KOLSE-115931 format. One record per residue: residue in three letters; x, y, z of N, C-alpha, C in turn. Coordinates in steps of 0.001 Angstrom, whole numbers, plus 524288, in hexadecimal, padded with zeros to 5 digits. Example, Ala and Ser with C-alpha at 12.3 -4.5 7.8 and 13.67 -1.06 7.14 Angstrom:
! KOLSE-115931
ALA833867E9C681E788300C7EE6C81E78833907F31C81E78 SER832327F73681BA8835667FBDC81BE4832648001E81EBE 
This chain:
! KOLSE-115931
METB8290475BE4737CB809C46E7B47394B809946E8B4786C ASPB7D6A46CAD47D9AB7EE646B4E480D7B81C54677B4839F VALB8476465AA486A3B859746066488EBB839045BDF487B8 TYRB7F0B45BCA4881BB7A9B4565648651B7AED455C7481EC GLUB78FF45B0D47F37B7ADF458C44796BB8079457724771E HISB859145945479B8B896B4563A47851B89204512747A21 LEUB87DB450A147E9BB885344BB04824DB83B04475B47D6B ALAB7F9B4489647B74B7B39446844778AB7F884432F47252 TYRB83184496A47147B84604470746C82B89244434D46E1A HISB8BAB4444F47258B8F2E44080471B8B8F9343AF3474B6 LEUB8ADF43A1747722B88D24351B477D4B87E4432F546FD5 SERB84834351D46E8DB84714334F4692DB88E1432164662A ARGB8D72432BF46790B91F34309746452B93C942CC946770 LEUB90BE42A6646C73B935D425A046D91B91B04206446916 GLYB948941AC846984B91C6416B2466A6B8D86416574668B METB8B38414EE46A86B8525413FD46B33B851241AEA46DAB GLYB83B741D7C46B9FB81BD421F946B45B7C084228B46DE4 METB7B234275746F3BB766A4282447097B750B42D6C46BDC PROB71B842D7446781B71F64307446689B6F66434D146724 ASPB705E43A8F46602B708243F41466EFB6B8644212465CE ASNB67784429546A37B62E74464D46A26B620A448A546D9F ASPB5DC044BB846C4BB5B1544ECF4722BB58F244CEF47628 ASPB592144690475EDB570E443DD479BAB5B954419147CCE LEUB5F7B4409F47B0BB64B243DB847CF2B66154425347F5C ARGB653D447C147E9AB679C44CC9481ABB651744D1F485A7 GLUB5F7244C22485B2B5C7444C3348B81B5D4E447F648E22 ILEB5D48442C848DE7B5FD743F8D49091B6401440B049319 LEUB6817441A149057B6DF94434C49342B6CF4448B149784 LYSB69F344D07494E8B67F54515749985B66AD44FDE49D2F ALAB632144A3A49E10B6144449C64A20CB634C4460E4A618 ASNB6775442C14A49DB6A82442BF4A676B707C442ED4A88F LEUB7146445BC4A4D0B77524488A4A63BB77E844E294A773 THRB7C4F450114AB92B7CAB455484AD4DB80914570A4A874 PROB7FCB45B1B4A8AFB83CE45D6F4A3BFB8A0D45B984A3E0 METB8AA045BE34A9BAB90A8459084A88FB913D4536A4A910 GLUB8D5244F4A4A987B8F1844B5D4A82BB8D5F44A574A219 ALAB8A8A44DFD49F78B8A0644DA449A30B90E844F194975B GLUB92284537E49B4EB97DF455934989CB9B864513049953 VALB9BDF44D0149DC0B9DB0447FF49DA1B9DE94447949AC1 ALAB984A442E3498B9B96F543F44494AAB99DA4401448FA6 LEUB9A6D444F148E27B9D0D4462F488A3BA2EF445A9489D2 LEUBA591444B948E12BACAD4447D48D09BAB7C43E5248CEE PHEBA79F43AE248C56BA7ED4349048B80BA9AF434E8483E1 PROBAC7B430FF482ABBAD2C42EFC47F29BA76142D8647B92 THRBA76742C8047781BA0A342B4247422BA0BB4271747142 ARGBA7C74260E46D32BA8CA4239B46A29BA9F541CFB46C48 VALBA67341ACE46F99BA830417C94724CBA57F41412472CE THRBA59340EA34745CBA267409E047374B9F41409A2478E3 PROB9B7C407BA47AECB976F407CA47DE9B9BE8405E248477 METB9A7F409ED48816B9C7A406BC48C97BA4A64065F48B1C GLNBA3F340B9D48900BA9BB40B11488A7BAD5F40FDB48C12 PROBAEAC40DDE49143BAF014139249431BB3CE4156C49473 VALBB53E419F049594BB9F541C7949631BB97641EA549B46 SERBBEBD41ECE49DBFBC0A44211B4A278BC0224261A4A2F0 VALBBEAD427A24A930BBCF342CC04A9B1BC2264314B4A895 ASPBC5C542E3B4A77BBCC3D432D24A5CCBCB22432C44A140 VALBC95A42E6A49D3EBC69F430314987BBC2DC434B94974F ILEBBF5C4354849A4BBBB514385F49AB4BBB4643D4749C0C ALABC08243B9549FD3BC25F441E74A274BC65D4460D4A031 SERBC8C14411B49AA1BCC3F4440049699BCA5B44846493B2 SERBC6714489E4938CBC59544EAC48FFDBC74A453DE49318 GLYBC69E454174991ABC80D4572E49B4DBC42E45AE349C6C ALABBFD34599949AFCBBB2645D1D49A44BB82F45CB149F75 ILEBB75C458AC4A36EBB6CB458DF4A7A1BBA83455674AC90 SERBBC26459464AF40BC147456E34B36FBBDC544F834B428 ARGBC16C44D844B5C9BC050448DD4B6E7BBD3B4483E4BDBB GLUBBDB744C7B4BF44BBC1A44B824C4B4BB5B144D3A4C49F LYSBB4D4450D04C0D7BAF834516D4BFB5BADDC44EAC4BDE6 LEUBB00944B6A4B84ABAE4E447C74B59EBACC5441DC4B897 VALBAFB943F094BBC1BAE0343B404BE9DBA86243BB14C0A9 PROBA73943E674C546BA1C643F404C623B9E1143F454C1D1 VALB9F70441714BF19B9A87442734BA09B9A8743CC34B6C6 LEUB9D66439A74B5ABB9EE24347E4B3D3B9B1D430E34B725 GLUB9D1B430FE4BC19B9A1742D624BFA9B941642EF14BE8D ALAB929C4341D4BF3EB8C89435224C033B8ACD433EA4B9D3 LEUB8CA0432D84B4EBB8B76432134B0D6B8B1242AFE4B17A TYRB8CB0429CC4B2CEB8E384222A4B2F9B88F6420E94B7F1 GLUB8804424F54BB74B8429423784BEA4B7EE5423314BBE4 LYSB7EF74288F4B937B7966429E04B5B7B78374260D4B176 GLYB7C704230D4B033B7CA741E9A4ACA3B7CC14204A4A6D7 PHEB80B2424754A64CB8253425FC4A0B0B87BF4255749FD0 LEUB8B45422FB4A428B8FB2420584A179B8F6641AF74A2F6 PHEB92B8417F949FD3B93E4410B74A0B1B99B8412844A3A1 SERB9A7340DAD4A680BA06640EBF4A969BA19540A4A4AADF GLYBA70D409224A94CBA86F404A04A8D5BAEAC404C24A781 ARGBB349400B94A801BB8B04012D4A72ABBABC402224A15B THRBBEF2406CC4A244BBE794086849C2ABC4144037449B3F SERBC6A64042049652BCA3B40187493D7BCE5C3FFFA49747 GLYBD09E40550499E1BD4134046549D4DBD361401194A31A GLYBCDB74018F4A534BCB433FD7B4AA79BCAC7403314AD93 GLUBC949407B04ABACBC72D40B7C4AEC8BC14C40CFA4AFCD ILEBBFA940DD94B2F8BBA5C40EDC4B1B4BB88B4133A4ADB2 GLYBB4C9412D54AAC7BB41B417744A7B0BAEE9417394A54B TYRBADF341C2C4A312BA6B741B8A4A1B8BA65A41CDD49B03 ALABA1A341B7C49B90BA05941CCB493BEB9BAB41F89492E7 LEUB99EB4219F490DBB959B422A148E17B911241E8348CF5 HISB8B4041CE949007B889E4194848E28B87A541AC148715 GLNB85FF417C748650B84E4415EA47FECB8050414C247F9A VALB7CE1415C4479DFB784F4132B47B4AB770B40D6447AA7 GLYB73C540AEE47F0DB73314059D47FD6B787E4037548292 PHEB7BAB40785483DCB7F63405A4487D2B803B40A0F48CE2 GLYB7BA740A3148E41B7A6B40E5E492D9B76684118649166 PHEB76F64147948D59B728D416E548B3FB6DC1415644890E PROB69914176E48ABDB6630417C648E93B668F4144D49379 GLNB692F40FF8493D2B669440A7849706B686A40DC949D13 THRB6BE84105349E0AB6E31410744A418B692E413284A6CD PHEB6492415BB4A346B6095417B64A74CB5BFC413E34A803 PHEB5DA040F3D4A556B59B140BB04A65AB5B0E404F94AA4D TRPB61194041B4A8BBB61A7400DA4AAAEB60DB3FE644B080 LYSB622B400C74B3A7B618B4011B4B920B5BA33FFCF4BA47 GLYB57AC402204B647B51AE3FF814B746B4D7D4035C4BB4D GLUB51AC409314BB44B4F6840CEE4C00CB4B554100E4BCA3 GLUB4729411124BF8AB42A0415ED4BE48B416E4190B4C134 ASNB441941C964BFBBB44CB420E64C117B420C426624BD29 PROB40C642B294BE25B3FF242E824BB80B44D342F864B6C3 HISB48934301B4B92CB4D03431394B468B4D6342DC54B0D0 ASNB4D34427F54B33EB4D894259E4AE9BB48AC424104ACC7 ARGB432B425674AE0CB3EB8425CE4AAD5B3F3E42ACF4A631 LYSB427C42EA84A750B423C433F04A3BEB45B44305349EDD METB49DE42DA74A150B4F2D42C3049CFCB4BD5428D2499F9 ALAB48244251949C6DB459D42249498A5B4231422D1494DB ALAB40E34283D4956FB3DC942C2C49145B413242D7A48D46 SERB44994304348E66B48AA4323648C89B4B1F43085488D3 ILEB4E2442D7F48A6CB4EA94271C4864EB4CDC4248B48264 ALAB473F4232548466B4424422BA480B2B42AC426C147C07 LYSB437B42A9447E95B418442FD44791EB46F942FAC475DB TYRB4C1042F95478DBB51E942DEB4753DB50AA42B7347273 PHEB4FBE42586473CCB508D4224A470DDB4DAC41F8846D0E ASNB4B4A423A046A43B47DB42473466ADB4A7F421A046102 ARGB45AC41E9E45D3BB490B41B9F45909B4E8E41E1445688 ASNB4E29422994570BB51314260645433B57734250A45737 VALB58074266645B24B5B044266A45F8FB5DB341FC945ECD THRB59A441D424619AB5BC44166A460E4B5D8B414C945DC0 ARGB5B8B416BE4581BB5F5F414B1452E1B63EA41688451B1 GLUB64BB41C35452CCB6ADB41F054528BB6DDE41BC64574E ALAB6BD841A5B45C37B6EB5418A54609CB71E0411FE45F27 TYRB6C854104F45CD1B6DDA40A0745BECB6FA3408E645623 GLYB6DEF40ADE45295B6CC340A3444C1FB6FB640D31448D8 SERB72E9410EA44A21B774941329446A3B7B29411E444453 THRB7C5F40BB74472BB81F6408B344520B7F51402D444208 LYSB8258400B843DCDB822B3FCCA43C34B805C3F88844074 THRB849E3F8684449AB87CC3F570447D1B82FE3F67344CF4 LYSB7EF73F40444F0FB7C643F3A34525AB7E0E3F1A545838 THRB7CCA3F58F45C85B804A3F44C46173B7DCE3EF04464AD SERB79073ED8E4634EB766B3E8B046582B74883E5DB462B0 ARGB73E13E090463FDB70913DC63461BAB6EAD3D973463B3 TYRB6A493D5C446271B65703D432464D1B688A3CEDC4657C ILEB675D3CAE546A0FB683A3C47D46A18B64E43C25446BF4 PROB631B3BE2D46BB2B5E113B9F846AB2B5E413B82346FC3 PROB5A3B3B5C347182B5B313B49547686B5DFA3AC9A4756D THRB5F473AC6947BF6B61943A7C147BE2B5E813A24B47894 GLUB60F139F0E47624B5F4039BDA471F4B5B0839BE146EBD THRB5B993A11246CBAB579B3A149467D4B5A5B3A23746275 THRB618D3A181463B0B63E639FCD45E9EB64E839B4D45ECC ASNB66923997845960B67E23928B45918B6F303922E45A6E GLNB6E9E38CB245C9FB741138BB745D9DB797238E5545B22 ASPB77DE38E764557FB7C78390774521BB7F1C39491453AE ILEB7A54399384537AB7BBD39E0E4555BB7D1739F8D45B29 GLUB7B4939D4245E95B7DEE39BDB463F6B83C139AF546375 ALAB85A1396C44609DB896D394FE461A4B8F413990845E29 VALB8CCC39B7D45975B906339E9C45656B90273A3C645828 LEUB89D43A72B459B5B89603AA7A45AEFB89493AB564617C PROB8C093AB2E463B2B88C93AA9A4692DB88D63B01E46AF3 TYRB89833B3BE467CCB8AC63B94A46B27B83313BA0E469F4 HISB80643B7BE4673AB79DC3B9E64664EB76F73B612468FC METB7A5D3B5A146EF2B776C3B2A04743EB77B43B58D4783A METB740F3B7CA47B5BB75143B9F348077B77B23B7AF48589 ASPB78CC3B0FF483CCB7B7B3AF594885AB80E43B05A486F2 TRPB81893AFA348321B885B3B302480C9B89503B71C48205 VALB86C43BB3548315B87173BEAC48234B87883C0D948969 VALB85333BCCE48BB6B84B03BD2049108B89833BB6C49339 SERB8B9E3B6FC49174B90D53B342492DCB95113B61349246 ASNB95B33BA1648E91B99AF3BC4848DC9B99A03C2A349052 ALAB968E3C2CF49363B976E3C73D497A9B99FD3C69749BAD THRB9E313CB4749D2DB9EED3C9BA4A281B9BC73CB664A593 GLNB99243D0104A54FB961D3D1BC4AA57B90113D3E34A764 ILEB8C9D3D2764AAF1B88693D30F4A968B843D3D74F4AC96 ALAB808D3DA354AB39B7D4F3DD2B4AF20B774F3DD8A4ACAF VALB73E13DE104AF2BB6DE73DFA04AD1CB6C763E3A74AD9E ALAB697C3E6E24AA7BB66483EAB24AC56B618F3EA6C4A98A ASNB5E653F0254AA1AB59103EF3D4A976B595D3F05B4A451 CYSB55E33EFAF4A09BB558F3F11F49A35B54583F64C49AC9 SERB56173FA9B49797B56B34002E497BFB50EA4007B49551 CYSB50273FD804908AB4C453FE3C48E25B46FB3FC8A49050 ARGB45573F88049417B41893F81649634B415D3FCA449C51 METB450D3FD7549D01B45B5401124A2E8B4397407794A10D ALAB4562407F549B29B43E840D1E49A51B3D6940D4749880 METB3C1D408C6496D6B35CC407AD494A9B33A34076E49B81 LYSB3561405DC49DCAB3315405F04A3A5B319D40AC84A5D4 LEUB36FA40CBA4A478B3641413644A6A1B32C9417314A538 LEUB321E416884A021B2EF7419DF49C86B278B4165549E36 GLYB27E0413F44A0DEB2191410964A385B1FC240CB549E3B LYSB238640A9349B8BB225C4063C4977AB2405400C349980 SERB20313FD65497E8B21773F9024987FB232F3F51949609 CYSB27363F1F549877B2B3F3EDC7495B9B2A4D3E98E49953 GLUB283F3E4A7496F0B29EB3E03D49BDFB2EDE3DC7749C33 HISB319F3DDD0497EDB35DB3DA8B497C6B39183DA0A49DFB PROB3B1E3D78D49E5CB40F43D7434A159B43873DCD74A1D1 METB44133E0534A692B48663E5BB4A64EB4C083E2F84A6C6 GLUB4F2A3E0954AA1BB555E3E0184ACDCB57493DD4A4A947 VALB58CB3DD894A2ECB5A543D97C49FE0B5E7B3DC9049CEE CYSB60A73DF9D49D67B64813E348499D7B69333E03349D1A LEUB6D033DDCB499CDB70163DCC249B75B75ED3DD8F49865 LYSB79D13E0AF49BCEB7DDB3E22549B20B83463DFA749B6C PHEB873B3DFCF4983DB8B883DCF4499ACB90573DF6A49AB5 ASPB94F63DC8E49D15B9A8F3DE6049CE6B9B003E3524A015 GLUB9CD63E81849C65B9D7C3ED0B49FECB98E33F15249F94 METB948B3EF9549D7AB8FB53F21549DC6B8CD73EFBF4A013 ALAB8DCB3E9DE4A1C6B8CC93E7754A6D7B8DD03EBB14ABA0 GLNB92823EAD54AC10B95D73ED574B08EB92A13F28B4B16A TYRB92D03F5774AE03B90CE3FB344AEAAB8B9F3FCF54B18B LEUB89083F7DD4AF37B82663F7F94B115B82DB3F5774B7E2 ILEB85FA3F2F94B985B870E3F0844BD91B89773F50B4C134 ASPB8C713F7754BFCEB90473FBDA4C294B8CD2400EB4C2FB SERB888E401C34C0A5B85A3406214BF19B80D7405454C1BC GLYB7F7E400794C2FCB7C0B3FF634C624B77063FEFB4C214 GLNB77463FE994BCD6B735E3FE6E4B9A5B72443FA044B796 GLYB75273F4BD4B9B1B72C13EF184B8CBB76153ED634BB28 ARGB744D3E7F34BD0CB76733E4104C08EB781B3DFE44BE45 GLUB7E513DCFC4BFBCB80723DA654BDF1B7D323D3364BEEC ILEB7D553D1B74BAB1B7B453CB804B9B0B80913C9544B837 THRB7D8F3C27B4B8ABB81AA3BF7B4B7D2B813E3BDF64B273 LYSB832A3B9BF4AF5EB828B3B74E4A9F0B7CBF3B55F4AAAB GLNB7C133B12D4ACF0B78023AF834ADD3B71E93B2364AE1A GLUB723C3B5C74B125B6FA53BA3B4B2B1B6C1D3BC2F4AD95 ALAB71663BE004AAA2B71233C16F4A4D1B6E1B3BC894A174 ARGB70723B80C4A2BFB6DFE3B3D449EABB67313B2944A0DF ASNB66CE3B3404A4DBB61093B4314A6B6B5DE13B7664A567 LEUB60623BAD04A556B5C443C0AE4A37DB5CFA3C11149C9B ILEB5FF03BF4949C0EB5E603BE4549415B5B5D3B9FD4946E LYSB5A7E3B5B0497AFB56483B2574972AB4FE83B55A49707 THRB503F3B77A49BA6B4BC13B99849D93B4AF23BF05498F3 SERB4D963C1A649588B4C6D3C3F649186B4C0E3C17148D8A GLUB4CF23BCE448B58B4A323B8ED486CCB460A3B7474891D GLNB43F33B6EB48D88B3F173B5A248FE1B3A6D3B84548DFB ALAB3C933BCAE48EA4B39503C41948E93B38C23C4EA48AF5 GLYB3C793C19748652B3C613C33447E2AB40423C96647EDF LEUB43053C97348197B46D63CD69480E1B4A723CD0947E63 VALB4C3A3D03147A94B513F3D13D4771DB55973D08D4782B HISB5A083D007478EDB5ED43D047478D7B61DC3D3AD476A4 PHEB63F63D6FD47794B67E23DA3547332B6D4F3DB4F477A8 VALB72693DB174735CB769C3DA0947690B7A153DF38473A3 ASPB7DB93E255474FAB81293E30946FF9B832D3DF5E46BFB ASNB83713E3604677EB83B73E00446170B8A173DF014629E CYSB8C8D3DAD74648CB91C23D8CB46544B922B3D40E46749 ILEB95523D1164668BB95C03CBF14693FB98ED3CB7446D84 GLUB9D273CE5C46EB1B9EEF3D033474FEB9EF93D3474766B GLYB9F8D3D3A347BDEB9E483D87D48024B98233DAA847D80 ILEB94E03D9C747E5EB8FB23D9A347E0BB8F8D3DDA54838F LYSB8BB03E39D484ABB8C8A3E4BC48859B85813E5AB48B5D HISB83313E44E4875EB7E313E40B489F9B790D3E02048779 ASNB75433DF1F48B06B71A23DB8748719B6C623DDF84883F CYSB698F3DFDD486C3B64B43E2A3486FAB602A3DD484865E ASNB5B293DD3748831B58123D9814879CB517A3DC05485BA CYSB52163DB4F48174B4DE33E09447FE3B47CB3DED647DEE CYSB44EA3E37647EDFB3EEE3E0E647C66B3E9E3E4CC47790 GLYB3A5E3E4DE475D1B367E3E79E471D8B35093ECBC4747D CYSB32FC3EB9447986B2F2E3F0FD47B93B32563F5B847CD5 ALAB36BD3F33947FAFB39233F7AE480EDB40093F98147E8D CYSB416F3F4C347DC1B47E33F66047CB7B47FB3F8C2477D5 TRPB4BDC3FC1947731B4EA63FF6E4716BB4D653FD1146E23 ASNB50D43F73746D0FB52183F58E4688CB4C913F1C6467A9 VALB4CF23ED81468CFB48BA3EA3A468D6B430D3ECF84676C GLYB42BE3F1DF46B02B3CD03F42546AC2B3B363F75246617 SERB41933F975463DFB407C3FCC54601DB40753FB0045BBD ILEB428B3F50445B77B416C3F1CB455BDB3C603EF3E4547F LYSB38F53EF4B45BBBB34353ED0F45ABAB31943EF794597C ARGB31CB3F53E45A2AB30113F9EC45898B30963FBEE451AF ARGB344B3FA934500FB34A23F9C544A62B36D14003E44A12 LYSB39D64035744F6BB3BCF4085F44FBFB41714088044C8C ILEB43C44039644CBEB49004041344B41B4A403FE8244967 PROB4B743FE0044358B4F1C3F89D44176B515F3F73B444FC ARGB500B3EFB644618B53B13ED74449FDB59DA3EE9F446B7 ASPB5A253EE5D44296B60503EDD4441E3B62943F329441D5 THRB5EF23F78144288B62083FCEB444B4B64773FBB344B26 LEUB605F3F8EB44DBAB60933FB844535FB656D3F57B45561 METB64DB3EFD945319B671C3EBB845585B6A323E80F450D0 ALAB6CE13E60A45376B6F663E1084510CB6D4C3DDDA451B0 THRB68EC3D9EA44D2EB663E3D4D944D6BB6AA53D37944ABA TYRB6ADB3CC7B44D38B6E8A3C89344A3CB6A8B3C42444A74 PHEB65A33C37344B2FB614F3BEC644A66B5C823BFEF4483E LEUB5B1A3BE634452AB55233BDAE444E4B51A83B9CD444E9 ARGB4B763BA5D445D5B49BA3B4FD4464BB48023B38C44126 VALB48263AEF1440F5B44C63AAF043D89B3FF33A7CD43F43 THRB3C843A56943D76B3AB63A2EB43EC5B398D39D0543AF2 GLUB39673983C43E84B384B3928A43BF3B347D3917943BF9 GLNB316F392F54361FB2C2A39315435C0B27F138CEC43738 LYSB2B463879143563B2BF63848543732B29413820E43DC8 ASPB2BB73856D4409BB2A8E384F5444D4B2666388D7448ED CYSB26B638D30444BDB21F4391F844750B1E0C391A944770 THRB1B6A3915544AC7B15A6390E644D60B1193395D144B90 GLYB145839AA744A6CB111839E2644A5AB0F4539F7144F2F CYSB118D39FFF4529BB0E9C3A21F4590DB0DCF3A68A458ED GLUB11913AA9C455F3B136B3AF0E4571AB15963B0E045B88 HISB17393AE6A45FCEB1B1E3AF91463FFB20013B18F463D1 CYSB22E03B24845E66B25783B5E245CA4B23BB3BA1E45C2C LEUB1F353BB6645B09B1E393C0EA4588DB1D313C41545D9C GLNB1C133C02F462F0B1A4A3C36C4673AB1F663C52146B24 VALB24673C0AC469CDB280B3C1DF46D50B2C673C65F469A0 CYSB2CFE3C62E4648FB2FF23C8A946205B2FAC3CF084640E PROB35773D08D465DEB356C3D607468B2B35133D9824642E VALB36D53D88145EA4B34F23DCD045BBEB31C43DD4745841 ASPB2D853DA4B4569FB2A2E3D8FB4544EB2CB63D78744FA3 ALAB2F443D3D444D5FB308A3D300449B3B2E6B3CDD5446AF LEUB296A3CCF54497DB282D3C89944613B21543C8AF44408 THRB20293C7D2440A6B1ADD3C64F43FE1B19CC3C2F943E43 METB13533C0A143DBBB13243BAB943C31B100C3BBD543692 LYSB11743B828432FBB0E333B75942D90B0E0A3B0BA42D7A GLUB09A43B02642CE5B058C3AB4642CA4B09B23A8D542FAC ASNB07233AA894356FB09A23A6ED43943B0ED43A5B543B82 PHEB12863A849438EAB18263A8B94385BB1A8E3AD1F438FA PROB1E573AD0C43D7BB1FC83B2B743E19B26533B48143A50 LEUB23B13B90243813B28993BAF443505B2B1C3BECC437FF THRB31933BE2B43628B33DC3C0FA438EFB373D3C7D64369E ASPB35583CAD0437C4B38173D02743598B3CF53D04E43886 ASNB40403CF86432A2B46403CFEA434E5B47663D4E6434C0 ASPB452E3D7C24330AB47733DE8343311B473C3DED443996 TRPB43BD3DE2A43C13B43943DDCF44168B44A23DA98446C8 CYSB442B3D510443DDB45C33D166448DAB4A8E3D35344AFE ILEB4CBF3D15145068B50B83D3824529EB53B13CFC145369 GLYB51883CAB34529EB53E43C5B845336B54E23C2BC457AF CYSB530E3C66245C3DB52E13C6564612CB50E13C029463A8 GLYB4EBB3BD6E460FFB4F5B3B8BF462ABB49D63B683465C0 VALB46FB3BB79467E8B435A3BC5146BD4B3E973B6BD46BC4 CYSB3F163B6F646568B38C73B3B146368B3B6A3AE7546148 VALB401D3AE9B461EBB40E63A85846243B40F13A72D46684 ALAB42C03A8A046AC0B421C3A5E647089B3DA03A58547151 LYSB38FA3A7E046EE2B35503A77E47288B30D13A49246E29 CYSB33853A188469A7B2FF039F2D4667BB2E1539A8346856 PROB29CB3994246830B28253948F46BA5B277638E9A46708 ALAB298338FC64617AB298738C9745E47B2EE838ACA45C29 ASPB32CB38F2C45DE2B38A038D6045D28B398338F29456A8 ALAB35DC39234453C1B357E3937E45018B38FD3987444E73 ALAB39C639BD3451F7B3BBB3A067450AAB42963A04C452C4 LYSB45E63A1DD44D5DB4BF93A11B44EC2B4F093A68244C8E LEUB52733A69644EBAB56863A91C44CAFB5A013A8A744913 THRB5A593ABAE444B0B5F273AC9544207B637A3B1A0440E1 ILEB67A93B01444028B6C213B3A1440A4B6A083B7B443B04 ARGB6ADE3BCD843AD0B6A5A3C0A3437F1B6EB43BF9C43457 ALAB6CEF3BF6942EC6B71A53BF6B42BC3B72FD3C4E242839 ASPB6F6C3C8554295AB70603CEAC427B6B73E73D271428BD ILEB752B3D04542DB6B78993D43C43326B7D1E3D1E2432C3 GLUB81A83D6CC4353DB87753D311435D6B86AD3D03243AA5 GLNB89813CCC143A8AB8A173C89F43E77B8FF63C6B043FEF PROB92B43C60F4436AB8F0A3C7BB44A45B8F843CC0044A2A PROB8D5C3CD6245030B8C193D19E453BFB948C3D4AA45354 ILEB94EF3D8B54564DB9A9E3DC094558DB9C873D8D645943 GLNBA22F3D75445980BA4843D38C45D27BA4223D5B346278 ASNBA48C3DB8C4642FBA49B3DBB94693FBA2663E23346B36 PHEBA04C3E38A46F55B9EA63E84746FB9BA15D3EBE346EDC LYSBA7863EC4D4707FBAACF3F1D746D84BA94B3F2CE467FB METBAA3D3EDA74658FBA96D3EE5745FA1BA52E3EF6745C47 LEUBA1033ED8D46050B9C413EEF345E6CB9AAE3F5C345DF1 HISB9AFC3F80A4633DB9BBB3FD5F46300B9FFF3FFDB460C3 GLUBA3F93FD4C45F93BA9234022E45B78BA5E640022457E0 LYSBA2653FD2845579BA1E43FCC8450A6B9C704004544F1F ILEB99E74015745358B95DD405944540BB984740BA44542B LEUB9C6540B76456B4B9F2E410E4456C1B9F57413BF45195 LYSBA22640DB844EF0BA3CA40EDF44A13B9F814104C4453F GLUB9B3840DB844670B975F40F5A44303B95EE413474433E LYSB951F41591447ACB936B41BB844894B97E7421D14468D GLYB9BC941E9F44700BA1514219444529BA35B424AE44A99 LEUBA17F4227144DC8BA3054245145464BA9B3420934548B ALABABE741E094513ABAF4741A77452D9BB34A41CDD45204 
C-alpha cells in the first residue's frame, strides 16, 4: 500500500470523512507530493471539523523533524489542504479539511479559472457520485446541515419561539463573516456548464470566516452586507442551508437545483431528502386563497409540487421546506408548517453536533 492509499484511508476516518476509493487517491496524487502526504498522515482524524492542533503535537510522533515539518505544513496550507486557526492553548495550529469544511471547496472558493482547477472540477465531479455523496452525508442519523426558510416566510410564533430558524438570527450571532464563491456553481462553470444564479453568496462565520480571510479564499464583510447578500439570494430563489445546530453555526450556503450537491441531488431524485439533510418544515397550501396560477411549480427548486384539479399538491417525501414557493406566492396561499415526524430542535451547538456524528460513526 503506497502513501496515497494510506492517506485516502486516513481521510475516510474523519468525522466528515472522505469515502476511500480510487478516484480520491487520484485527486491526492494530483495535488500532494509523497512528503506532503506523509505529513498529512500525522494529523488526528477522530476530531470535529476545524479543530486545529499545534505544530508540536503534529511533530510529537518523531516521524519527521520539526525543521522539515514546518515548511511542508505551510505548503499544505497554501495548497488549501489544511485549515489553520488557534488551538485551545492559543497557538497557531492546523487541521485536516473535512467534507463540506474545505474539501473540495478550497479548489473553488476563490473563483480562479485555471487548468488545474478545471481538472479538479472534473475529478471531483467523478468522485462525488451518488454513492460517495450518500456515504459522506447520509451514513448517520444526525445530519450535518439543515435548511432555513427565507425571511418573513415563517409565522410570528415560530420567529419568536424558534429564532434559530431565521437567517437574521444566524448573522446576528456571528462574530465575524466572510463571503466566497459558491463552490458548486464555480465547479460547474469550470466544466463549461451554465448556472445563472449569483456566484459570490457563500457565507462563512467565526473561525471559518477568519480562515477564508487569512488564506485569501474569501473576503470579510459586515453583518449588513451579509443581510443584503441573503436578500439577493432569496430574490434569486436560492435555498439557505446552515449547520444543523443552534449555536456556533460556521457556514451558510445558498443553493440551487441546477448546480448544488444537496438541492440538485434531491431535485433529480438521486438521494432521498432525509438521507442528505435535516428538513424542519414542509409546505402547505391554503385552498381558499390559492388561485391555481402554478407559479409555485415554476419556482420550486426540487420539483416537489404537482397540479391536480387546478390545485398544487405537495410531495411530502421530497419537499425540503425551503420556503422559496412561500416567498414567491402571489396569492399568499403557500405556508410553512413545522414537521412533526422528526426530532426538534437542532443540536445545541457545532461541537456537540459533530461529536454526535463521530459517535454515530463509531469514531468517538
